[in-house]
C-alpha positions as CSV (number, residue, x, y, z in Angstrom):
1,M,-21.5,-80.1,56.0
2,T,-22.8,-77.8,53.3
3,T,-26.4,-77.3,52.5
4,A,-25.7,-78.3,48.9
5,Q,-25.2,-81.9,50.1
6,L,-28.9,-82.1,51.1
7,D,-31.4,-82.7,48.4
8,D,-35.1,-81.9,48.7
9,I,-35.9,-85.5,49.8
10,D,-33.3,-85.3,52.6
11,R,-34.8,-82.0,53.8
12,Q,-38.3,-83.5,53.8
13,I,-37.1,-86.5,55.8
14,L,-35.4,-84.2,58.3
15,D,-38.5,-82.0,58.6
16,L,-40.6,-85.0,59.3
17,L,-38.2,-86.5,61.9
18,Q,-37.8,-83.1,63.7
19,R,-41.6,-83.0,64.1
20,D,-41.9,-86.7,65.2
21,A,-38.7,-88.6,65.9
22,R,-40.8,-91.8,66.3
23,I,-42.3,-91.6,62.8
24,T,-41.8,-94.9,60.9
25,N,-39.8,-95.3,57.8
26,A,-43.0,-96.4,56.1
27,A,-44.8,-93.2,57.1
28,I,-41.9,-91.1,55.9
29,A,-41.8,-93.1,52.6
30,A,-45.5,-92.4,52.0
31,E,-44.9,-88.6,52.6
32,V,-41.8,-88.3,50.4
33,G,-42.6,-90.8,47.6
34,L,-39.9,-93.4,48.3
35,T,-39.9,-97.0,49.6
36,A,-39.3,-97.7,53.3
37,P,-35.9,-99.3,52.6
38,S,-34.8,-96.2,50.6
39,V,-35.8,-94.0,53.6
40,F,-34.0,-96.3,56.0
41,E,-30.8,-95.9,53.9
42,R,-31.1,-92.1,53.6
43,V,-31.6,-91.8,57.3
44,R,-28.6,-94.1,58.0
45,K,-26.5,-91.9,55.7
46,L,-27.7,-88.7,57.4
47,E,-26.7,-90.2,60.7
48,Q,-23.3,-91.3,59.5
49,R,-22.7,-87.8,58.1
50,E,-23.8,-86.4,61.5
51,V,-26.5,-84.3,59.9
52,I,-28.8,-86.2,62.3
53,Q,-27.0,-85.9,65.6
54,G,-29.4,-87.8,67.8
55,Y,-33.0,-88.4,68.8
56,T,-34.7,-87.0,71.9
57,I,-37.9,-86.4,73.7
58,N,-39.3,-83.3,75.2
59,I,-40.1,-83.4,79.0
60,D,-42.3,-81.0,80.8
61,P,-39.8,-79.3,83.2
62,A,-42.6,-78.6,85.8
63,A,-43.1,-82.4,86.1
64,L,-39.5,-82.5,87.4
65,G,-40.0,-79.6,89.7
66,K,-38.2,-77.1,87.5
67,P,-40.8,-74.7,86.1
68,M,-38.6,-71.6,86.2
69,T,-36.6,-70.6,83.1
70,A,-33.9,-68.0,83.4
71,F,-31.2,-66.5,81.1
72,I,-27.9,-65.5,82.6
73,R,-25.5,-63.2,80.9
74,L,-21.9,-63.4,82.3
75,T,-18.8,-61.4,81.9
76,A,-15.9,-63.4,83.3
77,A,-12.2,-62.7,83.7
78,F,-9.9,-64.5,81.3
79,D,-7.8,-65.8,84.2
80,D,-6.3,-69.2,85.1
81,R,-9.9,-70.4,86.2
82,Y,-11.6,-69.4,82.9
83,D,-11.3,-72.6,80.8
84,A,-12.0,-75.1,83.6
85,G,-14.7,-72.8,84.9
86,V,-16.5,-72.6,81.6
87,K,-16.3,-76.4,81.3
88,A,-17.7,-76.9,84.8
89,V,-20.5,-74.3,84.2
90,S,-21.5,-75.9,80.8
91,E,-21.6,-79.3,82.5
92,D,-23.9,-78.2,85.4
93,P,-27.1,-80.1,85.2
94,D,-29.3,-77.0,85.6
95,V,-27.6,-75.3,82.6
96,L,-29.5,-76.3,79.5
97,E,-27.6,-74.2,77.0
98,C,-24.3,-72.3,77.2
99,Y,-23.1,-70.0,74.5
100,N,-19.7,-68.2,74.1
101,V,-20.8,-64.9,72.7
102,A,-19.3,-61.8,71.1
103,G,-20.2,-58.4,72.5
104,E,-20.6,-57.1,76.0
105,D,-20.7,-60.5,77.7
106,C,-18.6,-63.7,77.5
107,L,-21.3,-66.3,78.1
108,V,-25.1,-66.6,77.9
109,L,-26.7,-69.5,79.8
110,K,-30.3,-70.8,79.6
111,I,-31.2,-72.6,82.8
112,K,-34.2,-74.4,84.4
113,C,-34.7,-74.5,88.1
114,G,-37.4,-74.9,90.7
115,S,-37.3,-71.6,92.6
116,P,-35.5,-68.4,93.2
117,S,-33.4,-70.1,95.9
118,D,-32.4,-72.8,93.4
119,L,-31.3,-70.0,91.0
120,E,-29.4,-68.4,93.8
121,R,-27.5,-71.6,94.5
122,L,-26.7,-72.0,90.8
123,L,-25.3,-68.5,90.7
124,G,-23.2,-69.4,93.7
125,R,-21.9,-72.5,91.9
126,I,-21.0,-70.4,88.9
127,R,-19.2,-67.8,91.0
128,S,-17.2,-70.6,92.7
129,R,-16.0,-71.8,89.3
130,L,-15.4,-68.6,87.4
131,T,-14.1,-65.1,88.3
132,V,-17.4,-63.4,87.4
133,Q,-17.0,-59.7,86.8
134,R,-20.6,-59.1,86.0
135,S,-23.8,-61.1,85.7
136,V,-27.3,-60.2,84.6
137,T,-30.1,-62.6,85.2
138,M,-33.5,-62.5,83.4
139,I,-36.3,-64.7,84.6
140,A,-38.7,-65.7,81.9
141,L,-42.4,-65.2,82.7
142,R,-43.5,-67.8,80.1
143,A,-42.2,-69.2,76.8
144,L,-43.8,-67.8,73.7
145,K,-41.7,-70.1,71.5
146,E,-39.3,-72.8,72.6
147,N,-37.6,-75.8,71.1
148,A,-38.8,-75.0,67.6
149,P,-37.6,-77.3,64.8
150,L,-35.0,-75.9,62.4
151,N,-36.4,-74.7,59.1
152,V,-35.0,-77.3,56.7
153,L,-37.3,-77.0,53.8
154,P,-36.4,-74.7,50.9
155,Q,-38.4,-71.5,51.0
156,P,-40.5,-70.5,47.9
157,E,-39.1,-67.5,46.2
158,K,-41.2,-64.4,46.5
159,P,-42.3,-62.9,43.2
160,A,-40.5,-59.7,42.3
161,A,-42.4,-56.6,43.2
162,K,-44.1,-55.1,40.1
163,R,-42.7,-51.7,39.2
164,A,-45.2,-48.8,39.0
165,K,-45.5,-47.3,35.5
166,K,-44.6,-43.7,35.2
């Protein structure tokens, strides 16, 4: 998927859906200047092309007893446990995000849990699945920005700076 395949209307539709996945086709149509059937067709095509990969809700983690967010940086040995271990870690229900990264570490995880003892148990599960050479855990005190929508709208060009006369 290249960005050239998305026109300005597609981008406006994506922006509206990111902000409210329950918005109606009629409401989108009113915003973008199309008919509801035209919006329906565009959304269907965006889904088929997998530009739209799904619809979701945001849940307050504290309501589920998981108010604590932590980030775990892992350096793991590339041994016979690595592939299966990474798969098992990425499928752990307390691991929200798992990234294979370049640099000092192999993996970066974002997790949600209820307490330091829950975090300790998760670290034990990770160590039982991977040969962990090093781990660094950072507990977030609070989220300043989280789950932000992607910027899909074209950015206005900034005017060129005026040159000073000599």
